[in-house]
N, C-alpha and C positions, 0 to 999 in steps of 0.2 A: 649367272653362268653363260657365255657368251655361244649363242649358235643354237643350244636349248632352252625351246619355251617351258616356262617352269610349270609342273603340274602340280595334282595333288598328292599323282604315285611319291612325287622325286622330293617336295616341301617330310611324306610320313617317311619315308625312306631313312632321311637324311636326322630327322627329328630323337628317333626311334636310335637310330649310330651312332649318337648325340650323348642321348641319356644311358645309352649302354656303356658309357666311359665315363661318365659323371659331370659332363660338359653341361650340367643342366639350368644356368640362363641360353647357352648358344639353343641347345632344343626347344629349348620355349617359344623362343624367336623363329624358328623353322618351321613345327606343330600351328602356331599364329598365322602364322603364314601361308602352313598350308591349307589352313579351314578356312583362308576367306579364298582360297580358289572353288572348296569343294564343303560348302559346309554342313555335308551332312553322312562324312570320317567318321565313325565313331572310334575307328583303329585311333587319330587321331587326336580327336577330342580327350581322350586316353593319357598319352603322351604326354600334351599338354598337359595335364590332370597332375599325376604324377611329376613331373619336372616342376608346378607353382607349388606342389608335394615338399618334396627334396626342397627350393626355395623355403620354405617358410623352415623347416626344420634346421636349415643352414644359417639360417637369421635368428633366429632362438637359440641357435649355439652360440653366436655373438653378438648376444644382448640387445639384440632390433627386432622388440619384440610389436613397433609398430606396423615396421615391414612384415613379423610373418600372421601376424594379426589376417592382414591386406592378404596377400598370399592366398593361404587362409580361405580365406574369401573367394577369393577370384581360383581356387582349385574345387573346391567344394559345386562351384557354377558349370564350369567344366566337365565334371565327375557327374551333374545333370543331365547333362545334352549329350554326354557319350551313353549313358542312360536309357534316353527319350530312340537308342538310332541301335539297340542291342536288341538283337528278339530271342537267341539260342538261352540255354544256360546256363553252360559251360563260360558263355562268355559273361552273362549278368553276374555270376558266380563270380567268377577273376577281378570285374570292375567289382562289385561289393566289397569284397573282400584288400584293396584299395581303398577305395570309401575310406570303410570304416578308421586304414590307416590312416586318415586326414584327420576322422575325429579324434582317436588317441595321442595325435602330436600335438592338436591343439587343444587336450583339456577339457574335449566333449562327449564324458563318458556317456551322459546319456543318450543324445545319436550315435553313439558305438553302439548302442545295447540295440537301439533300433534296427541298425545296420544288418545286425550281426543275426537279429528275430528277423529278417528278409531271406537273408543265408540257408537258414536251416529252413526258414518255407520253401526254398526252395534241394534244401539235401537237407534231410531228416536227421536229427540223431549224429551227422558228420563230429568225429572224435576234433576232430582241430576246431571247429566252430561250438562244440559245446565248451570247451576249452576255452575259449575266448570269452563269448558270457558269462563263465564263470567268473572266470577274472575282472569283466568291468561291472558284474552283479559284486561284487565284492568290492569295489573300487565306489560302488556307489550307496553301499551297504544296508544292502539284499542279502545277508547271511544265512538266511530259513532257505532263501531260494537257492543258492547258491549252493548252501549243503545237499538242496535233493537233486543238483546236475553234479556235483561230486562226484554222490554213491553210485549215478550211473557208472560213471568210467571210471570209478571202482572196480564194479562188480565186472569188465569186460574181463577178458582172460588176459588180451593182450597190455592192460590197466601197465601203467608205466610209475616208479618210486615217485617221481609226482604228482601221479594222480592222487595215489594214497596219502599222502602226504595235506596234501591240500583237505581229503577227505580229515584228515586226522584235526588240522587246524580249525575247520569249520566245525567239527562237530562238538572240540575242549569246549569251542564259544559257545555252544548250544545246548555245553550242559552234561551231552553223552560224552560220556570220560571213556569209559568202557570200549565203547567204540573207537575212540580217539586213541587212548591206548593203541588198541589189539592195528590198526590202521601207520599209525607212527611207526609202530616193528615190522609192519609191511617194508615200508616206504623206507626203513636199513638197513632190511635185508637185501630192497634191491641197488645199497650204495654200495658204494667202494671200502674196504673190510677196515669198522672201528671207524667210517664217518659216521658223524654227529650231526640230521642233519637239520634239524632245529632246538639247538636245547636248553634254551626258552619251555617254551613246548617239551620238551619230555624233564628236565627236571622240577612241571607242573602233574606231568602226570607221572614218574615217577619218582618221587620224593628221597634224596639219599637219608640213611639212618641219621642221628643224629649225633657229632664223635667229639662230644667236649673237652676244654681243652689240654686236659692229660694225657688220654685219648689220643689226643694225634698227636704231637708230640711222639706219645711210643714208638709214632709211625702207622695206626690205627688205617684206615679211608672205607669210606662206606661206599658201595655201591647194588643198581638198583636197573638190571640188567632186563629185565620184562615185568615189571610191576610187584616184583618185590624183593625189597630192600635186606640188603646181608653186607655183613659186616669182614674184611679181606684184614686177616692182622697180616704185621710184618713176618717178614722171614729172612731164614742165614741161612747161609753159601756152605756143603760142604763141598769140598772136591772128590776128584774120583780118585782111588788110589786103596792102599793095603790099611790095613789098622791092625793093633793087640787087641781081641776081645778077648775077654775075662780074666780071669785073675789067675797074677803071681803069689806063690805061699810068701816063696823068698822075701816080697819087696811088702805082703799086706799081709798085716798079724788079723786075721778080721775076716779070712777068706773063708767064704761055704762052698761046701764040693760041689754044690751043681755051678757054681764057677768055673771051675776047673774042664780043665788042665786051659792056661792059657790056650790060643795061638791065632795063626793073622787068614785076615778074611779081606779078603779082595769085593770092595762096593762100585760105583757106580758113585758121578754127584749125583746131589740132590740137595732140596734146600727141606727146610724144617719149620717151624713157627719157634720165633723168637720166646716164647710164651706160652705154658698153655692158654685152651681153650674156654675165654670168659663167660661169665653168665652175661655182658651187654652180648655178645654175639651168638650162645644158645638163643636167648631171648626171640632172637628174631625166629629164629624157626617154630621155637613154640607158639609164638605168635604165627606164623603161618600154616599154622597144623602137623607139624611138618614133621614134627618126637610129640612124646608127651611131656608136659610138667615132667624132673626130674620128682621121686616118690617120697617123703622121710626116710631119712635112713635110717638102716639098722642100727642102729651103735645108738640113734637119738641125736636131731635138729637140734637143742640145746649145742652140739660142738662143735654148727658151722658156724654161730655166728652166737659166741660168746654174753656177748652184751644186752639179744634180743628173748625174749621168753615166750613168744608165737609158735608155739607146738602144734599148732592144727594149718597153718598156711606154709609151708617149707620152702616151695616155691616160692613165694613172698619176703619169708627170708632172705634164701639169695637176693631175690627181685632189687635189695636195700645194697647189695654190693655190687658194683656193675663191673669196675675192674675184678674181684674175684676173681677165680677158676672156678666155672661150675663145680657140680661134688652129686654125688649120690647119679649119676649120670656109666648105665652097665653098656660092656663089648655095641649091645643090640643096637641101646641105642646111640652110641655113636656110628654106625653104618646108616641109621635114616639119618645125621647129621651130616654123613659126606653121604648121600645121595640129598638132600635139599640141597645141600651149601655146592655141587657140581651144576643143576640143575641153575642156582638162581646167580649164579657168575657166570658159568659158560666157560668154565674147565671144569672138565670133563675130570682130570688127575688128580684131584684132593686125596688123601688116602689118608692113615694111619702109618708113623713110622714102625718100618720091621726093627725085630728088639736091634739088631744090628746096630741098623740104620745109627735110633734112637743112643744108643751106648758111643756109637764114632763122634756123636752127633755132644755128646754129653763131656767126651776126654782125652781123644785123641789131638798127642799136639805132636803134628808134625814138621812144624822147628824143629824139634825133638825129637821124636822117633821114639813117641811114647805114651804111654794111655794114661795119665793120671790115674790116681787115688777118689777122690772129689774134681769137680769143674775146674777148679780153686789153684788147683795141688791137693795134693799127698798126704798134707795134714788136715785133720775139719779142724771149722771152726763158727762157732754160733752166729758170729755178727756176721757172716757172709752164706746164711740159707734159714730158714721156717723150720726146724722139727722139733722135737718136745726138749731138747735141752735149749732152745732160744726159750722159750717158757712165755708162749707168746697165745699157744691153744687154742686158735683157730686158724683161718686160712688168711692170707696177705695180701692184699694185692698185690696184681705184677706190675713189676719193675722198681719194685721195692729192695733191690740187692747190684742198682744194676753197671754197669761196666765201667761210668764214667766214676764212679765213688772207689775211688782205691783201696781206703781202710772199707768197702763193707759186697765189695763187687762178688759176687758168686758168681759170675760170665763164666760159660766155658771159652774154650783157644778158637773155635769157632764162632763164638758171641751169642747165644744161646744162653734164656736166662733160667732160674727158676728149675735149672735140671737136676739138683739136688736139696731134699726137702717138699713141703708144700704139699702138694698131692701127689699119689699117685698114677702113673698116666699108662694108660692104654696105650700096645701097640698091634699091629695088627699076626705077629706070631705065634701061633703054637708053642707050649714051652715043651721045650725035646729036651733031653740031654746036649751036651757037647760034643765032637764041632759041631758051631756051627755051617748051616750048610745055604749058599748064597743062594744059591735056584730055589731053594724057597723061603726063601727072602719074606712072601706075604701070606704066605700056608694056601691051606682052603678055606675060604673063607665062607664056605656052609658047614665044617666041622662043629662042633657042641663039645666037642676038648676043651682043656683047657687054655686061658691065655697069659701073655707075659705081660705083663705089668713094671713098669721102673722108676727110681728116680726116687721114693722115700713119700713121706708124709711129715703136714704140720702133726701132727699122730704119734710117727715116729720114733726112732732114736740113728744117733747117727751113723749107726754099725748099718742101716737100711738103706741112707740116703747115699753109701758109697758106690758110684758109678756104675761098678760092675755087678749090684746087687740084683737080684730075678726073682719077681715075685711073681703067682699064676694064680688065678682064680676064675671058674665058668662066669662062660661070655652073658649071663641073665645078672648076676650079681653087679650091688651098685651099696653105697655107700658115702659117711659125708669128709671124707679123705682121700675118694679116686673120682680121676677128674680124663684130661687127656688133651695131646698134643697132633697140629697137625702137620703134613710134609708133601711133596711135588718132587717128581723126578725133575730134575736142574733143562730150564730150558735148552732149546739145541743149538748148540754154537758154540755154549757157553762153557 
């Protein structure tokens, strides 16, 4: 620089400017020249150390590990020189943070930990430095010490999702899974909607219920949102629009008076369980203590599973047939199950179908604009359902009359199965004379008056398995041919 005497200030400013634009080699040269002019300039030593640290990183990135090690050593020497010349706490903290970064870059975890401890001596409890210490302790496999820090960080009102996740991971390693589970839920609550921050940890803390191959093939899936495993059944969709509810005596000679008159009912779109609720699904609620074990039927357990003779443990008998519809559940029991399922799945809209929803799903052929007498058509066929005519004498597993089997399919137009026979199904609706009023879709949930059941059962004859047939009972009634099916509103925009 002709005409200008080189000064430490000039070299220091040049070194810093070059560092700010990432020209690390030139920054190092300028800093080194500056300290030859004034050896006692801490800022120049610090800039030199920073430049050397970056040169070490670049060398590692390009596989020049010997050069990286040399740059790291030179950087540490420069930091030591700078540290000896800095006396104010903020300056010391800034330098120590950079020194720690050099140790971390070189994989020298113990020295990095010693450095962050020096930082914490100057700034006790500083969250960013506690977080750094926690990570270094984890690097060094000192998980018990790391857990203590994780608890401190998570206890702060401003704790982040990352703080809670670290606590979850470390608590799990320590065997404190209850604490880990709660911490993971807090972390997930701060993440983007639906995001799973640590899938392996979630699987360990919240194991999914076992779904055997047959049930999985039918569309069942397990969930465990917050420590309570549950099974989500497959659903079929029913489009919005009108349908003809009730019976026309000109078309059906087996009509009962309470099925008439046939009338037009308008319904919003909804989803309904493809199958009635199974023993496997209900058993998880029993295990959680959310519902009682289904008691022995008033008609005698022997009819539930004709091959089993154990009448002293009726629920245990049902548990031998997990793919069958659960029976011996009252309307009150269904409400307890629904409350549990809403909480277990985080889906607040689970409910029983209304009487009108059930009937539309069971029989409405939108393409032809007619309501079928049975889900598959207008003529009874004992090969397509489980009624007394079928001669089975007990419940059958769901999926026994699949739509894929043209000779045996009992599926309705929307794809719901087992809507004729097998088990009676509770609906949400109070039993009232027709015309049906859509605004009364789900009735008074606190009423003790009779509720409607639909679908017939294995114990009944074909006439009661007709889609328009109406049955009713008091809300605390249960029997070994009564179950239920789930429903949901259709997702918005569907």
